[in-house]
Kinemage of the C-alpha trace (Angstrom):
@kinemage 1
@onewidth
@group {chain A} dominant
@subgroup {mainchain}
@vectorlist {calphas} color= white
{ca met a 1} P 105.879 69.764 135.052
{ca asn a 2} L 106.696 68.355 131.255
{ca arg a 3} L 103.954 70.863 130.063
{ca asn a 4} L 105.474 73.467 132.264
{ca arg a 5} L 108.963 73.000 130.700
{ca leu a 6} L 107.797 72.760 127.440
{ca leu a 7} L 105.842 76.126 127.974
{ca ala a 8} L 109.044 77.978 129.476
{ca ala a 9} L 110.982 76.295 126.229
{ca ala a 10} L 108.731 77.589 124.121
{ca ala a 11} L 108.366 81.082 125.620
{ca ala a 12} L 112.120 81.338 125.842
{ca ala a 13} L 112.895 80.767 122.160
{ca leu a 14} L 110.144 83.200 121.348
{ca val a 15} L 112.055 85.900 123.520
{ca ile a 16} L 115.348 84.363 121.424
{ca phe a 17} L 113.274 84.803 118.000
{ca ala a 18} L 112.166 88.440 118.854
{ca ala a 19} L 115.370 89.362 119.676
{ca met a 20} L 117.112 88.011 116.650
{ca ser a 21} L 114.646 89.880 114.510
{ca ser a 22} L 114.723 92.974 116.071
{ca arg a 23} L 118.743 92.955 115.391
{ca asp a 24} L 118.279 91.547 112.121
{ca ala a 25} L 116.422 94.543 111.133
{ca arg a 26} L 118.821 97.018 112.654
{ca ala a 27} L 121.692 95.344 111.261
{ca glu a 28} L 119.757 95.612 107.713
{ca gly a 29} L 119.336 99.734 107.561
{ca trp a 30} L 117.285 100.677 104.705
{ca gly a 31} L 118.528 102.525 101.708
{ca asn a 32} L 117.398 104.323 98.060
{ca ile a 33} L 117.924 103.359 94.450
{ca lys a 34} L 117.540 105.802 91.466
{ca gly a 35} L 118.503 105.548 87.560
{ca gln a 36} L 117.618 106.489 84.283
{ca phe a 37} L 116.436 104.492 81.390
{ca val a 38} L 116.637 106.360 78.142
{ca leu a 39} L 116.401 104.895 74.061
{ca asp a 40} L 119.633 103.885 72.576
{ca gly a 41} L 118.659 105.389 68.678
{ca glu a 42} L 116.868 107.745 67.359
{ca val a 43} L 113.660 108.815 68.461
{ca pro a 44} L 110.438 107.622 67.095
{ca pro a 45} L 108.103 110.766 66.038
{ca pro a 46} L 104.789 110.080 68.481
{ca lys a 47} L 102.084 107.375 67.011
{ca leu a 48} L 98.658 109.097 66.416
{ca leu a 49} L 95.953 106.500 67.680
{ca val a 50} L 92.895 109.250 66.399
{ca lys a 51} L 93.475 111.893 64.138
{ca lys a 52} L 91.773 115.019 64.812
{ca gly a 53} L 88.496 115.685 62.818
{ca asp a 54} L 88.145 112.199 61.346
{ca pro a 55} L 84.618 111.569 61.331
{ca asn a 56} L 84.724 108.499 61.233
{ca val a 57} L 86.044 107.764 64.689
{ca lys a 58} L 83.405 105.977 66.959
{ca asp a 59} L 82.191 109.531 69.291
{ca ala a 60} L 83.825 111.605 66.656
{ca ala a 61} L 82.502 115.224 68.450
{ca cys a 62} L 84.031 113.894 71.977
{ca cys a 63} L 87.095 111.675 70.676
{ca ala a 64} L 88.566 113.603 67.602
{ca lys a 65} L 88.212 117.062 69.104
{ca gln a 66} L 91.594 116.928 69.264
{ca asn a 67} L 94.646 114.409 68.407
{ca val a 68} L 94.703 111.433 70.345
{ca pro a 69} L 98.716 110.368 70.738
{ca ser a 70} L 99.851 106.569 71.703
{ca asp a 71} L 101.334 106.231 75.112
{ca glu a 72} L 102.595 102.869 74.237
{ca leu a 73} L 106.397 104.080 73.823
{ca val a 74} L 106.568 107.747 74.796
{ca val a 75} L 110.224 109.017 74.248
{ca asp a 76} L 111.340 112.117 75.602
{ca pro a 77} L 113.032 114.021 72.708
{ca val a 78} L 115.663 116.112 74.153
{ca thr a 79} L 116.955 113.577 77.145
{ca lys a 80} L 115.542 110.450 75.380
{ca gly a 81} L 114.262 109.590 78.902
{ca ile a 82} L 111.632 106.505 78.410
{ca gln a 83} L 108.637 106.916 80.187
{ca his a 84} L 106.053 104.470 81.086
{ca ile a 85} L 108.774 101.930 82.883
{ca phe a 86} L 107.651 99.903 86.058
{ca val a 87} L 110.579 99.269 88.352
{ca tyr a 88} L 109.867 97.103 91.575
{ca leu a 89} L 110.008 94.281 93.704
{ca arg a 90} L 108.134 90.621 93.448
{ca arg a 91} L 108.161 90.587 96.675
{ca ala a 92} L 109.394 92.618 99.902
{ca pro a 93} L 111.554 90.795 102.536
{ca ala a 94} L 110.960 93.747 104.561
{ca ile a 95} L 109.015 97.733 104.994
{ca his a 96} L 110.096 100.548 106.486
{ca pro a 97} L 107.615 101.812 109.141
{ca asp a 98} L 107.150 105.308 107.301
{ca leu a 99} L 105.435 102.692 104.507
{ca ala a 100} L 103.517 100.556 106.443
{ca gln a 101} L 100.748 102.151 105.101
{ca pro a 102} L 99.844 104.415 101.881
{ca lys a 103} L 99.579 108.004 102.074
{ca glu a 104} L 97.101 108.512 100.023
{ca lys a 105} L 93.975 105.951 100.828
{ca glu a 106} L 92.722 106.996 97.289
{ca val a 107} L 94.222 107.542 93.074
{ca val a 108} L 92.315 108.852 90.306
{ca phe a 109} L 91.848 107.002 87.509
{ca asp a 110} L 90.861 109.813 84.985
{ca gln a 111} L 89.452 109.934 80.843
{ca val a 112} L 90.230 112.940 79.217
{ca gly a 113} L 89.925 113.640 75.647
{ca cys a 114} L 89.464 110.034 74.958
{ca arg a 115} L 92.274 108.472 76.751
{ca phe a 116} L 92.890 107.250 80.024
{ca val a 117} L 95.128 109.365 82.346
{ca pro a 118} L 96.924 108.172 83.748
{ca his a 119} L 98.602 105.958 80.974
{ca thr a 120} L 100.143 103.343 83.993
{ca leu a 121} L 99.220 103.574 87.475
{ca phe a 122} L 101.255 101.948 90.552
{ca ile a 123} L 98.514 100.562 93.504
{ca gln a 124} L 99.725 99.389 97.085
{ca ala a 125} L 96.949 96.863 97.684
{ca gly a 126} L 94.079 98.298 99.930
{ca gln a 127} L 94.217 101.374 97.990
{ca thr a 128} L 91.056 102.152 96.525
{ca val a 129} L 91.189 103.421 92.823
{ca val a 130} L 88.627 106.598 92.194
{ca leu a 131} L 87.509 106.029 88.192
{ca lys a 132} L 86.674 109.752 87.014
{ca ser a 133} L 85.994 111.040 83.410
{ca asn a 134} L 86.228 114.607 82.321
{ca asp a 135} L 84.745 113.515 78.423
{ca gly a 136} L 81.481 113.923 77.362
{ca cys a 137} L 80.773 110.765 75.757
{ca ala a 138} L 80.369 107.816 77.973
{ca his a 139} L 83.323 105.125 78.395
{ca asn a 140} L 83.857 101.862 80.036
{ca thr a 141} L 86.671 100.989 82.300
{ca asn a 142} L 87.882 96.994 81.775
{ca ala a 143} L 90.399 95.538 84.185
{ca thr a 144} L 91.343 91.840 83.932
{ca phe a 145} L 93.758 90.805 87.027
{ca phe a 146} L 95.270 87.548 88.110
{ca arg a 147} L 94.720 87.770 91.885
{ca asn a 148} L 91.702 91.208 92.231
{ca gln a 149} L 88.722 90.730 91.139
{ca ser a 150} L 88.345 91.576 87.586
{ca phe a 151} L 85.842 94.145 87.028
{ca asn a 152} L 84.119 96.178 83.707
{ca val a 153} L 82.098 99.460 84.410
{ca leu a 154} L 80.773 102.068 82.834
{ca ile a 155} L 81.695 105.148 83.085
{ca pro a 156} L 78.850 108.136 82.638
{ca pro a 157} L 80.029 111.271 80.660
{ca lys a 158} L 81.099 113.972 82.893
{ca glu a 159} L 81.206 111.685 86.163
{ca arg a 160} L 83.533 113.932 88.372
{ca lys a 161} L 82.654 112.393 91.642
{ca gly a 162} L 84.060 108.939 90.842
{ca leu a 163} L 83.267 105.725 91.195
{ca arg a 164} L 85.614 103.634 93.904
{ca val a 165} L 87.052 100.042 93.440
{ca thr a 166} L 89.433 98.651 95.930
{ca leu a 167} L 91.973 96.626 95.001
{ca thr a 168} L 93.196 93.818 97.966
{ca ala a 169} L 95.677 91.500 96.251
{ca gly a 170} L 99.366 92.259 95.256
{ca glu a 171} L 99.791 90.901 91.586
{ca phe a 172} L 102.611 89.964 89.566
{ca leu a 173} L 102.447 91.747 86.436
{ca pro a 174} L 101.063 95.030 85.297
{ca ser a 175} L 97.745 94.266 84.149
{ca arg a 176} L 95.897 95.451 81.158
{ca val a 177} L 92.984 98.045 81.455
{ca glu a 178} L 91.282 99.031 78.405
{ca cys a 179} L 87.868 101.156 76.938
{ca asn a 180} L 85.638 98.830 74.824
{ca ile a 181} L 83.403 101.465 73.683
{ca his a 182} L 87.006 103.437 72.123
{ca pro a 183} L 89.233 100.153 71.516
{ca trp a 184} L 92.668 102.539 71.484
{ca met a 185} L 92.034 103.233 75.075
{ca ser a 186} L 94.295 101.418 77.672
{ca ala a 187} L 96.579 101.516 80.650
{ca arg a 188} L 98.400 99.298 82.645
{ca trp a 189} L 98.124 99.119 86.308
{ca leu a 190} L 100.637 97.734 89.171
{ca val a 191} L 98.812 96.429 92.144
{ca leu a 192} L 101.503 94.966 94.301
{ca asp a 193} L 100.778 94.442 98.542
{ca his a 194} L 104.029 96.588 99.313
{ca pro a 195} L 105.149 99.962 98.670
{ca tyr a 196} L 108.505 99.177 96.247
{ca ala a 197} L 107.954 100.099 93.153
{ca ala a 198} L 108.346 102.894 90.680
{ca ile a 199} L 107.117 104.118 86.865
{ca thr a 200} L 109.442 106.656 85.096
{ca asp a 201} L 108.683 109.494 84.693
{ca ala a 202} L 108.918 111.642 81.431
{ca glu a 203} L 112.795 111.743 81.378
{ca gly a 204} L 113.057 108.081 81.834
{ca arg a 205} L 114.275 109.035 85.730
{ca phe a 206} L 112.870 106.898 88.310
{ca glu a 207} L 113.437 106.204 92.657
{ca ile a 208} L 112.699 103.689 95.080
{ca gln a 209} L 113.518 104.840 98.431
{ca lys a 210} L 113.431 103.410 102.201
{ca leu a 211} L 114.429 99.957 100.689
{ca pro a 212} L 115.876 97.125 102.848
{ca ala a 213} L 118.946 97.244 102.852
{ca gly a 214} L 120.393 94.225 100.819
{ca glu a 215} L 120.793 92.540 97.382
{ca his a 216} L 117.537 92.366 95.462
{ca ser a 217} L 116.489 92.033 92.327
{ca phe a 218} L 114.102 94.128 90.791
{ca tyr a 219} L 111.721 93.519 87.381
{ca val a 220} L 111.793 96.097 85.208
{ca trp a 221} L 108.079 96.209 82.625
{ca his a 222} L 107.561 97.441 79.754
{ca glu a 223} L 104.098 97.107 77.739
{ca ile a 224} L 105.809 96.335 74.596
{ca pro a 225} L 108.818 94.236 75.219
{ca gly a 226} L 107.450 92.860 78.426
{ca tyr a 227} L 110.377 92.619 80.695
{ca val a 228} L 113.282 94.601 79.794
{ca thr a 229} L 116.567 93.122 79.973
{ca lys a 230} L 118.500 95.022 78.076
{ca gly a 231} L 121.107 97.869 78.460
{ca phe a 232} L 122.600 96.848 82.020
{ca glu a 233} L 125.308 95.347 80.698
{ca gly a 234} L 128.360 97.721 81.429
{ca leu a 235} L 126.575 99.670 84.580
{ca ser a 236} L 128.955 98.807 87.548
{ca ala a 237} L 126.360 99.321 89.677
{ca val a 238} L 123.836 96.755 88.689
{ca lys a 239} L 124.276 93.145 87.759
{ca pro a 240} L 121.994 91.845 84.965
{ca tyr a 241} L 118.584 89.787 86.048
{ca lys a 242} L 116.423 87.445 83.637
{ca arg a 243} L 113.440 90.203 84.572
{ca gly a 244} L 115.558 93.266 84.884
{ca phe a 245} L 118.420 93.596 87.407
{ca thr a 246} L 119.805 93.074 90.777
{ca val a 247} L 121.528 95.763 92.949
{ca val a 248} L 122.692 96.183 96.294
{ca val a 249} L 120.879 98.816 98.692
{ca glu a 250} L 123.297 99.917 100.898
{ca asp a 251} L 122.180 101.529 104.844
{ca gly a 252} L 121.526 105.258 104.538
{ca lys a 253} L 123.022 105.461 100.746
{ca thr a 254} L 121.456 106.375 97.517
{ca thr a 255} L 122.083 103.894 94.963
{ca asp a 256} L 122.555 105.353 91.694
{ca ile a 257} L 122.411 102.525 88.595
{ca gly a 258} L 123.136 105.292 86.603
{ca val a 259} L 121.895 105.541 82.484
{ca val a 260} L 120.242 102.381 81.114
{ca lys a 261} L 120.766 102.665 77.409
{ca val a 262} L 117.593 100.605 76.195
{ca pro a 263} L 118.207 99.559 72.192
{ca lys a 264} L 114.968 101.023 70.165
{ca ser a 265} L 115.335 97.357 68.669
{ca val a 266} L 113.629 96.277 71.586
{ca phe a 267} L 110.316 98.461 71.003
{ca glu a 268} L 110.115 97.212 67.468
{ca gln a 269} L 107.654 94.548 67.440
């Protein structure tokens, strides 16, 4: 009899918990955020890593066919928008049903003109990265992680079929990817176990959709300074946070955090 009572009580508790969870999910709702990061200061001239025609460069016939600019700090000369800034949640309290699985099972990571393309990449755990090369010389892709298995693979010249690597665990920070054959080549990958991340585009803009409603603290990260914590002062939609900013996501709405003016000094190291 006692066993039956215990089973009945446990079943009732599960029903109540499920009902509460259902109510909480309905009450939270879903919303979006967007914004723009711009440089507060004079736009620096592009930095060259390899000069066209330099005979001293490794695999010069392949890599010095054109100028190779640095992708570390890319600033749009018109809008002053800063590209390659990661904006993301460290953890997601809930995931919208539409985003439960990545829309694309594979993402491409290419090597073109002795540069990694794209320079910054967001990967959701479970996605496969297809490593390709359009160059006539060999490269290697050396990726170092904290939670995923690090790897270092040789990419043959003109490898268009691609080598496939699947990442299974969320990371805390973007990870460095490099080519040891051509040491100026580097990139950053962010691997998360949820979909709530964005990388700023050529004008410094980003948008993250279908976030659970409520208050969230977003990490903001760029490869030169690390966490970007300057420029949020005075913006009414957000509060500065030790790793980025905190914002309230409202059900059915898009919250525009505004224009974040990041001081040029942040990138001068």
